[in-house]
GULUMTI-832716 format. One record per residue (C-alpha): residue number from 1; x, y, z. Coordinates in steps of 0.2 Angstrom, whole numbers, plus 5000, padded with zeros to 4 digits. Layout:
BEGIN
<node num="NUM" c1="X" c2="Y" c3="Z"/>
...
END
This chain:
BEGIN
<node num="1" c1="5496" c2="5335" c3="5482"/>
<node num="2" c1="5479" c2="5336" c3="5489"/>
<node num="3" c1="5465" c2="5333" c3="5476"/>
<node num="4" c1="5457" c2="5351" c3="5478"/>
<node num="5" c1="5472" c2="5361" c3="5484"/>
<node num="6" c1="5467" c2="5379" c3="5482"/>
<node num="7" c1="5450" c2="5376" c3="5475"/>
<node num="8" c1="5435" c2="5387" c3="5480"/>
<node num="9" c1="5420" c2="5376" c3="5485"/>
<node num="10" c1="5403" c2="5380" c3="5491"/>
<node num="11" c1="5393" c2="5367" c3="5500"/>
<node num="12" c1="5375" c2="5370" c3="5503"/>
<node num="13" c1="5364" c2="5362" c3="5517"/>
<node num="14" c1="5380" c2="5359" c3="5528"/>
<node num="15" c1="5372" c2="5361" c3="5545"/>
<node num="16" c1="5374" c2="5342" c3="5550"/>
<node num="17" c1="5376" c2="5326" c3="5543"/>
<node num="18" c1="5380" c2="5323" c3="5525"/>
<node num="19" c1="5383" c2="5342" c3="5521"/>
<node num="20" c1="5396" c2="5343" c3="5535"/>
<node num="21" c1="5404" c2="5327" c3="5530"/>
<node num="22" c1="5406" c2="5334" c3="5512"/>
<node num="23" c1="5413" c2="5350" c3="5518"/>
<node num="24" c1="5425" c2="5340" c3="5529"/>
<node num="25" c1="5431" c2="5330" c3="5515"/>
<node num="26" c1="5435" c2="5346" c3="5504"/>
<node num="27" c1="5443" c2="5355" c3="5519"/>
<node num="28" c1="5455" c2="5340" c3="5522"/>
<node num="29" c1="5459" c2="5339" c3="5503"/>
<node num="30" c1="5465" c2="5357" c3="5503"/>
<node num="31" c1="5450" c2="5367" c3="5497"/>
<node num="32" c1="5444" c2="5384" c3="5503"/>
<node num="33" c1="5426" c2="5380" c3="5508"/>
<node num="34" c1="5411" c2="5390" c3="5511"/>
<node num="35" c1="5397" c2="5381" c3="5520"/>
<node num="36" c1="5378" c2="5388" c3="5520"/>
<node num="37" c1="5362" c2="5383" c3="5529"/>
<node num="38" c1="5345" c2="5391" c3="5529"/>
<node num="39" c1="5347" c2="5400" c3="5546"/>
<node num="40" c1="5360" c2="5408" c3="5556"/>
<node num="41" c1="5358" c2="5395" c3="5569"/>
<node num="42" c1="5359" c2="5380" c3="5558"/>
<node num="43" c1="5374" c2="5388" c3="5549"/>
<node num="44" c1="5382" c2="5390" c3="5565"/>
<node num="45" c1="5379" c2="5372" c3="5570"/>
<node num="46" c1="5388" c2="5366" c3="5554"/>
<node num="47" c1="5402" c2="5377" c3="5559"/>
<node num="48" c1="5404" c2="5371" c3="5576"/>
<node num="49" c1="5404" c2="5353" c3="5570"/>
<node num="50" c1="5418" c2="5356" c3="5558"/>
<node num="51" c1="5428" c2="5366" c3="5572"/>
<node num="52" c1="5425" c2="5351" c3="5584"/>
<node num="53" c1="5435" c2="5340" c3="5571"/>
<node num="54" c1="5448" c2="5353" c3="5572"/>
<node num="55" c1="5446" c2="5360" c3="5556"/>
<node num="56" c1="5448" c2="5378" c3="5551"/>
<node num="57" c1="5450" c2="5389" c3="5536"/>
<node num="58" c1="5432" c2="5389" c3="5529"/>
<node num="59" c1="5419" c2="5402" c3="5530"/>
<node num="60" c1="5400" c2="5401" c3="5534"/>
<node num="61" c1="5386" c2="5411" c3="5528"/>
<node num="62" c1="5368" c2="5409" c3="5531"/>
<node num="63" c1="5358" c2="5407" c3="5515"/>
<node num="64" c1="5339" c2="5402" c3="5512"/>
<node num="65" c1="5344" c2="5395" c3="5494"/>
<node num="66" c1="5326" c2="5398" c3="5488"/>
<node num="67" c1="5328" c2="5417" c3="5491"/>
<node num="68" c1="5338" c2="5425" c3="5476"/>
<node num="69" c1="5343" c2="5440" c3="5486"/>
<node num="70" c1="5352" c2="5428" c3="5499"/>
<node num="71" c1="5360" c2="5418" c3="5486"/>
<node num="72" c1="5367" c2="5433" c3="5478"/>
<node num="73" c1="5374" c2="5439" c3="5495"/>
<node num="74" c1="5381" c2="5422" c3="5497"/>
<node num="75" c1="5390" c2="5423" c3="5482"/>
<node num="76" c1="5396" c2="5440" c3="5485"/>
<node num="77" c1="5403" c2="5435" c3="5501"/>
<node num="78" c1="5413" c2="5420" c3="5492"/>
<node num="79" c1="5420" c2="5431" c3="5479"/>
<node num="80" c1="5426" c2="5444" c3="5491"/>
<node num="81" c1="5435" c2="5431" c3="5502"/>
<node num="82" c1="5440" c2="5418" c3="5488"/>
<node num="83" c1="5440" c2="5427" c3="5472"/>
<node num="84" c1="5432" c2="5413" c3="5462"/>
<node num="85" c1="5420" c2="5398" c3="5463"/>
<node num="86" c1="5427" c2="5381" c3="5457"/>
<node num="87" c1="5415" c2="5369" c3="5464"/>
<node num="88" c1="5397" c2="5371" c3="5469"/>
<node num="89" c1="5389" c2="5356" c3="5479"/>
<node num="90" c1="5370" c2="5358" c3="5479"/>
<node num="91" c1="5367" c2="5347" c3="5495"/>
<node num="92" c1="5353" c2="5357" c3="5503"/>
<node num="93" c1="5337" c2="5348" c3="5505"/>
<node num="94" c1="5319" c2="5348" c3="5512"/>
<node num="95" c1="5315" c2="5330" c3="5516"/>
<node num="96" c1="5296" c2="5333" c3="5514"/>
<node num="97" c1="5291" c2="5321" c3="5528"/>
<node num="98" c1="5273" c2="5323" c3="5530"/>
<node num="99" c1="5256" c2="5320" c3="5522"/>
<node num="100" c1="5251" c2="5307" c3="5509"/>
<node num="101" c1="5246" c2="5314" c3="5492"/>
<node num="102" c1="5228" c2="5316" c3="5495"/>
<node num="103" c1="5231" c2="5326" c3="5511"/>
<node num="104" c1="5246" c2="5337" c3="5504"/>
<node num="105" c1="5241" c2="5355" c3="5501"/>
<node num="106" c1="5250" c2="5367" c3="5489"/>
<node num="107" c1="5260" c2="5376" c3="5502"/>
<node num="108" c1="5268" c2="5360" c3="5508"/>
<node num="109" c1="5272" c2="5354" c3="5490"/>
<node num="110" c1="5279" c2="5371" c3="5485"/>
<node num="111" c1="5290" c2="5373" c3="5500"/>
<node num="112" c1="5299" c2="5357" c3="5496"/>
<node num="113" c1="5301" c2="5361" c3="5478"/>
<node num="114" c1="5307" c2="5378" c3="5482"/>
<node num="115" c1="5321" c2="5372" c3="5492"/>
<node num="116" c1="5326" c2="5356" c3="5483"/>
<node num="117" c1="5323" c2="5361" c3="5465"/>
<node num="118" c1="5322" c2="5380" c3="5463"/>
<node num="119" c1="5336" c2="5382" c3="5476"/>
<node num="120" c1="5348" c2="5371" c3="5466"/>
<node num="121" c1="5343" c2="5382" c3="5450"/>
<node num="122" c1="5346" c2="5398" c3="5459"/>
<node num="123" c1="5363" c2="5392" c3="5466"/>
<node num="124" c1="5369" c2="5385" c3="5450"/>
<node num="125" c1="5364" c2="5401" c3="5440"/>
<node num="126" c1="5375" c2="5412" c3="5451"/>
<node num="127" c1="5389" c2="5400" c3="5450"/>
<node num="128" c1="5389" c2="5398" c3="5432"/>
<node num="129" c1="5388" c2="5417" c3="5430"/>
<node num="130" c1="5405" c2="5417" c3="5439"/>
<node num="131" c1="5413" c2="5401" c3="5432"/>
<node num="132" c1="5410" c2="5407" c3="5414"/>
<node num="133" c1="5421" c2="5422" c3="5418"/>
<node num="134" c1="5435" c2="5410" c3="5424"/>
<node num="135" c1="5448" c2="5401" c3="5413"/>
<node num="136" c1="5446" c2="5385" c3="5422"/>
<node num="137" c1="5427" c2="5386" c3="5423"/>
<node num="138" c1="5421" c2="5374" c3="5436"/>
<node num="139" c1="5410" c2="5359" c3="5442"/>
<node num="140" c1="5393" c2="5357" c3="5449"/>
<node num="141" c1="5387" c2="5342" c3="5459"/>
<node num="142" c1="5369" c2="5340" c3="5462"/>
<node num="143" c1="5362" c2="5329" c3="5476"/>
<node num="144" c1="5348" c2="5319" c3="5471"/>
<node num="145" c1="5341" c2="5303" c3="5477"/>
<node num="146" c1="5337" c2="5285" c3="5472"/>
<node num="147" c1="5319" c2="5289" c3="5476"/>
<node num="148" c1="5317" c2="5298" c3="5459"/>
<node num="149" c1="5317" c2="5282" c3="5450"/>
<node num="150" c1="5309" c2="5271" c3="5464"/>
<node num="151" c1="5296" c2="5281" c3="5473"/>
<node num="152" c1="5293" c2="5279" c3="5493"/>
<node num="153" c1="5277" c2="5282" c3="5500"/>
<node num="154" c1="5270" c2="5298" c3="5508"/>
<node num="155" c1="5284" c2="5309" c3="5500"/>
<node num="156" c1="5277" c2="5316" c3="5484"/>
<node num="157" c1="5284" c2="5333" c3="5485"/>
<node num="158" c1="5302" c2="5326" c3="5489"/>
<node num="159" c1="5301" c2="5312" c3="5476"/>
<node num="160" c1="5295" c2="5325" c3="5463"/>
<node num="161" c1="5309" c2="5337" c3="5468"/>
<node num="162" c1="5322" c2="5324" c3="5466"/>
<node num="163" c1="5315" c2="5318" c3="5449"/>
<node num="164" c1="5317" c2="5337" c3="5444"/>
<node num="165" c1="5335" c2="5336" c3="5451"/>
<node num="166" c1="5339" c2="5321" c3="5438"/>
<node num="167" c1="5331" c2="5332" c3="5423"/>
<node num="168" c1="5340" c2="5348" c3="5428"/>
<node num="169" c1="5357" c2="5340" c3="5430"/>
<node num="170" c1="5355" c2="5332" c3="5412"/>
<node num="171" c1="5349" c2="5349" c3="5405"/>
<node num="172" c1="5362" c2="5359" c3="5414"/>
<node num="173" c1="5376" c2="5347" c3="5407"/>
<node num="174" c1="5370" c2="5349" c3="5389"/>
<node num="175" c1="5370" c2="5368" c3="5389"/>
<node num="176" c1="5386" c2="5370" c3="5399"/>
<node num="177" c1="5397" c2="5356" c3="5394"/>
<node num="178" c1="5402" c2="5365" c3="5378"/>
<node num="179" c1="5406" c2="5380" c3="5389"/>
<node num="180" c1="5418" c2="5370" c3="5400"/>
<node num="181" c1="5407" c2="5367" c3="5415"/>
<node num="182" c1="5403" c2="5350" c3="5421"/>
<node num="183" c1="5387" c2="5345" c3="5429"/>
<node num="184" c1="5384" c2="5328" c3="5438"/>
<node num="185" c1="5374" c2="5321" c3="5451"/>
<node num="186" c1="5376" c2="5309" c3="5466"/>
<node num="187" c1="5359" c2="5300" c3="5470"/>
<node num="188" c1="5360" c2="5293" c3="5488"/>
<node num="189" c1="5349" c2="5279" c3="5496"/>
<node num="190" c1="5348" c2="5277" c3="5515"/>
<node num="191" c1="5361" c2="5288" c3="5523"/>
<node num="192" c1="5365" c2="5285" c3="5542"/>
<node num="193" c1="5360" c2="5302" c3="5549"/>
<node num="194" c1="5354" c2="5307" c3="5566"/>
<node num="195" c1="5337" c2="5302" c3="5561"/>
<node num="196" c1="5343" c2="5285" c3="5563"/>
<node num="197" c1="5347" c2="5287" c3="5581"/>
<node num="198" c1="5329" c2="5287" c3="5586"/>
<node num="199" c1="5324" c2="5272" c3="5576"/>
<node num="200" c1="5320" c2="5256" c3="5586"/>
<node num="201" c1="5332" c2="5243" c3="5583"/>
<node num="202" c1="5320" c2="5232" c3="5574"/>
<node num="203" c1="5316" c2="5245" c3="5561"/>
<node num="204" c1="5334" c2="5249" c3="5558"/>
<node num="205" c1="5337" c2="5231" c3="5555"/>
<node num="206" c1="5322" c2="5229" c3="5544"/>
<node num="207" c1="5328" c2="5244" c3="5533"/>
<node num="208" c1="5345" c2="5236" c3="5531"/>
<node num="209" c1="5336" c2="5221" c3="5522"/>
<node num="210" c1="5332" c2="5233" c3="5509"/>
<node num="211" c1="5350" c2="5235" c3="5506"/>
<node num="212" c1="5360" c2="5221" c3="5496"/>
<node num="213" c1="5376" c2="5226" c3="5505"/>
<node num="214" c1="5366" c2="5226" c3="5522"/>
<node num="215" c1="5374" c2="5243" c3="5526"/>
<node num="216" c1="5367" c2="5261" c3="5524"/>
<node num="217" c1="5379" c2="5274" c3="5517"/>
<node num="218" c1="5388" c2="5285" c3="5529"/>
<node num="219" c1="5391" c2="5303" c3="5525"/>
<node num="220" c1="5408" c2="5300" c3="5521"/>
<node num="221" c1="5402" c2="5287" c3="5508"/>
<node num="222" c1="5392" c2="5301" c3="5500"/>
<node num="223" c1="5406" c2="5314" c3="5501"/>
<node num="224" c1="5419" c2="5303" c3="5492"/>
<node num="225" c1="5406" c2="5300" c3="5478"/>
<node num="226" c1="5404" c2="5319" c3="5477"/>
<node num="227" c1="5423" c2="5322" c3="5477"/>
<node num="228" c1="5425" c2="5309" c3="5464"/>
<node num="229" c1="5413" c2="5318" c3="5453"/>
<node num="230" c1="5420" c2="5335" c3="5457"/>
<node num="231" c1="5438" c2="5330" c3="5454"/>
<node num="232" c1="5449" c2="5328" c3="5438"/>
<node num="233" c1="5446" c2="5309" c3="5439"/>
<node num="234" c1="5429" c2="5312" c3="5432"/>
<node num="235" c1="5435" c2="5324" c3="5418"/>
<node num="236" c1="5425" c2="5316" c3="5404"/>
<node num="237" c1="5409" c2="5312" c3="5415"/>
<node num="238" c1="5395" c2="5325" c3="5411"/>
<node num="239" c1="5376" c2="5325" c3="5415"/>
<node num="240" c1="5378" c2="5308" c3="5424"/>
<node num="241" c1="5369" c2="5301" c3="5440"/>
<node num="242" c1="5380" c2="5291" c3="5452"/>
<node num="243" c1="5369" c2="5280" c3="5463"/>
<node num="244" c1="5376" c2="5277" c3="5480"/>
<node num="245" c1="5363" c2="5265" c3="5488"/>
<node num="246" c1="5372" c2="5249" c3="5492"/>
<node num="247" c1="5362" c2="5240" c3="5479"/>
<node num="248" c1="5345" c2="5245" c3="5482"/>
<node num="249" c1="5341" c2="5250" c3="5465"/>
<node num="250" c1="5347" c2="5234" c3="5458"/>
<node num="251" c1="5335" c2="5224" c3="5469"/>
<node num="252" c1="5317" c2="5221" c3="5464"/>
<node num="253" c1="5312" c2="5215" c3="5482"/>
<node num="254" c1="5321" c2="5211" c3="5498"/>
<node num="255" c1="5324" c2="5194" c3="5502"/>
<node num="256" c1="5311" c2="5192" c3="5516"/>
<node num="257" c1="5296" c2="5196" c3="5503"/>
<node num="258" c1="5305" c2="5189" c3="5488"/>
<node num="259" c1="5295" c2="5172" c3="5486"/>
END
């Protein structure tokens, strides 16, 4: 028996990399999956990558998750096709790569917050409205980051948004747990995405010294953690933050500066 046989799953931010890996796992485990990304082009890119893996039986709907009109349209399409929502994976993310704090303007900050935090709220709100009408309720898994506890430079908006995801996850869990909806978080560290393809070898090697396991996560590593949090194996886990960062958060300083 596949873990998610017959379940209806929505994965946001599934245009490439980790989002595609999460969708792939759920499809292979028997779920009916809807992927979304912010534009028709990015959504189609995710669908193409899944088809290239020989996968079908999923639907794709473009959705800017910071726009409530588009979010409602997404959930209407899912209900029309699947009739229920069992699992929501809030994976969509604006990386917020850019200026340092003193050079950051309000528009840049708010653009990141609107996708990462407001978008998570809007998607979750629509999912919850549906789940509360279902006998079996549902599960929400938010994607956070280890940087919410250990800040990185020149990424203030991103770090703040991920700190918000930590707090939002706990608050949702407290409100929704008694109503039968579990909410948890997976917090990755480094993930080997296509951004690593353009890194000089020396930079990539230095980054890996920040990881006690000496290896950044793959998309599949994160997908497995999400699947655990979404599965019955975690049925008594609610409001928790599962860190998947190869030991980065346990380490005070990497060995080449730890004197």
